[in-house]
N, C-alpha and C positions, 0 to 999 in steps of 0.2 A: 506494500500499499504505500503510495508517493506521503512523503514526509514535507510539510511546509517548513522550512529550516529557514525562514525570515521573521517567523513569531515568535516574539519575546515572551516569555512568563515570568511571573514574580516569583524570585525562590525567598521561602521562609526564613528568618533571621536562625541559624544554627544554633541549638540548646548548648551547653557547654561541651568543647568539644574536650572528648575523652573516649575511652575502649569502646562505650556505649553506643557514642557517635557514629564511628566505624563501624558496629556489629550489626551491620545493616547490607541490604544491596545496594552495590558499587554504584548503581545510576542514580540512585537517591544519595546518595555520599557525595556523588560528583555535582551533582546540581548545588546540593547544600553547601559547598567546598567555595563554589562562588562567591566572591567579596570577602572571603577569609583574608588573614595577613598569616603568611610564612616567612619566618626567619629562620636564618643560619648561620651561627655564631655572629647573629646581630644583624646580618645583612640580609635583606630580601625585598620585600612587597606585598600587593594586594593581588590574589589569585583571579585569575581573569580566564582563565580556559584550561579544560579537564575532559578526560576523556574514561568512560567507563570500561570494565573487562570482567567479566565472570566464569566459571568453569566449565560451563557449558559452550562456551562463545569459541568459533573455529580459528578467530582471531588472538585469543589469549594464550599467555604462554603456558597457563594449566591447562588447557584444554585436556592433553595427554597425561596428565597426574602430576604427582613431584617429582622432581630431577635435582642434582645439585645444585645446577644455577638459578631454578625459580620457588627455591624450600621457603625462602621469603613470604612469598604467596599463599603458603599454610601454615603460617604462624599467628601469631597474637593480632587481632585487630588494633590498628594505630600502630603497626612497627612500618617500616621503611624497605621495599623494595627496589634496588638499584641494579639496573641492566646495562650492556653495552650493545650499540646500534651500529651497524655499519663499521664495527672496528674502531670506531675513534669518538663516540658521543655516549654519553651515564646518559640516563632517564631516572628520573624520580617517579617512585609509585608508593602511595598509599594502601596499605593492607585492609579489606574490608571483613566480611566473612573468610570463610577458608577458600582460597584459589579464587577468591576475586581482589581486585585491587584497581585504585584509580588513579591515570599518567596524570602528573600534573602538566599541564603543556605551555603554559605561560604567564608569567607575572607582570606586573604594573612596579617598577619600581621606586622603593621610596624610602629605605633605610639601608646606609652602606654603600652611596652610589659610588663613593669614590674606588675601595675594594674592587665592586663590580667590574666598573669600567677598566679599571688596570689588569684586571682579569680577561676581558675580553677585547683587550686591543684598543681600548678610546673610543670604541663604538657611542654611538649615541642612547640616551636613554630609552627608546623606543624598541632598539634594538639587542637590549641587554639582555633579557629572559623571554623574547617572543619566539618558544620554541622550546621542546625540553631539551635539547643537548646543548641549546645556549643557556638555558635556566641552571641547569648544573654546570656549566662552567663558568658562569658568573658569580655562582654561590658557593663553587669550589668543593662540590658533593662529587664522591668518587663507590667504587665498589668497597672501601671500607666504610662506607655509612651503610651498607644491605643488612636489614636485618635489626638496626638499630630501633628505637624506640623515640615515635613522635613527641612522647611527652617526658622527654627529659634533654639536656644540652647534647649537641649543639643547636636542636631543634627547638621552635617555638610556635606554635598555631594559636591566633587568637580569632574568636568567630568574628562573624563580619558586622558590620554596626549600622543593622536596617535591612529592608527590605532589598534585595538586589533584581535587577531586571534582567533575565537569562533567555538568554538564545540556544535554539537546539537544532544540530543538525546529524550528519553521519562523520563518523573517525577520518581521518588521516593516516596515509602510507599504510595502507592495509591492504591484502589482495583477499579475505575471507571475510563473510558476513558486513560488508562494507555499504550498505542502505542501512544497516540500524541506527535508529537516531541517538547516538550513548556519546556526541561529544557536546558540550555544554560550555559557553563562554558568555561574558559581559557584555550584554547589550550595548553599542556604540563605542566600547574600547578601542583606543587605538594600539594598544599592547597585544593584540593577538596573532598568535605564530601565520594565520591564514583566515581570510574573511570567510564568512559562512554563506 
């Protein structure tokens, strides 16, 4: 069934972001993370784009079950799953129910801009974290963070400060389940990795 990805919906303000917040379906978590603030060692910004992946999803790393690479996806809700794509870019995911996760696709940088700019070679703020690989490079996230908890340093996650206008559409850069409306973005944001 065609999905109108130009329609924005209001995402409710998340409750306190704790393990219970993450112990739900990844699409609900992905939507409610829009507008939350993610900091890593004090640098970061507002989450403006996410994608949801669940264990029955052929595009998900967990589709074929646990492996050494995806073990963190089967760990506790609120843990971090970090993997590498194209042999060069790290990607940050938040674990939800077992085998499901939310990919953090883009941030609007608000804190630690000097450090983020240095790591990204002096790029403009709009390009610092507008894509999962760029985001991890700007924050300094690597495989060493795989399996860590979002509820302890160096991570800090703060709920959105009010209702957020969320736009929904298909995910990017996958070859399976390409039409699923599991990509969420902050409507009108200039910091998205790609327009909806």
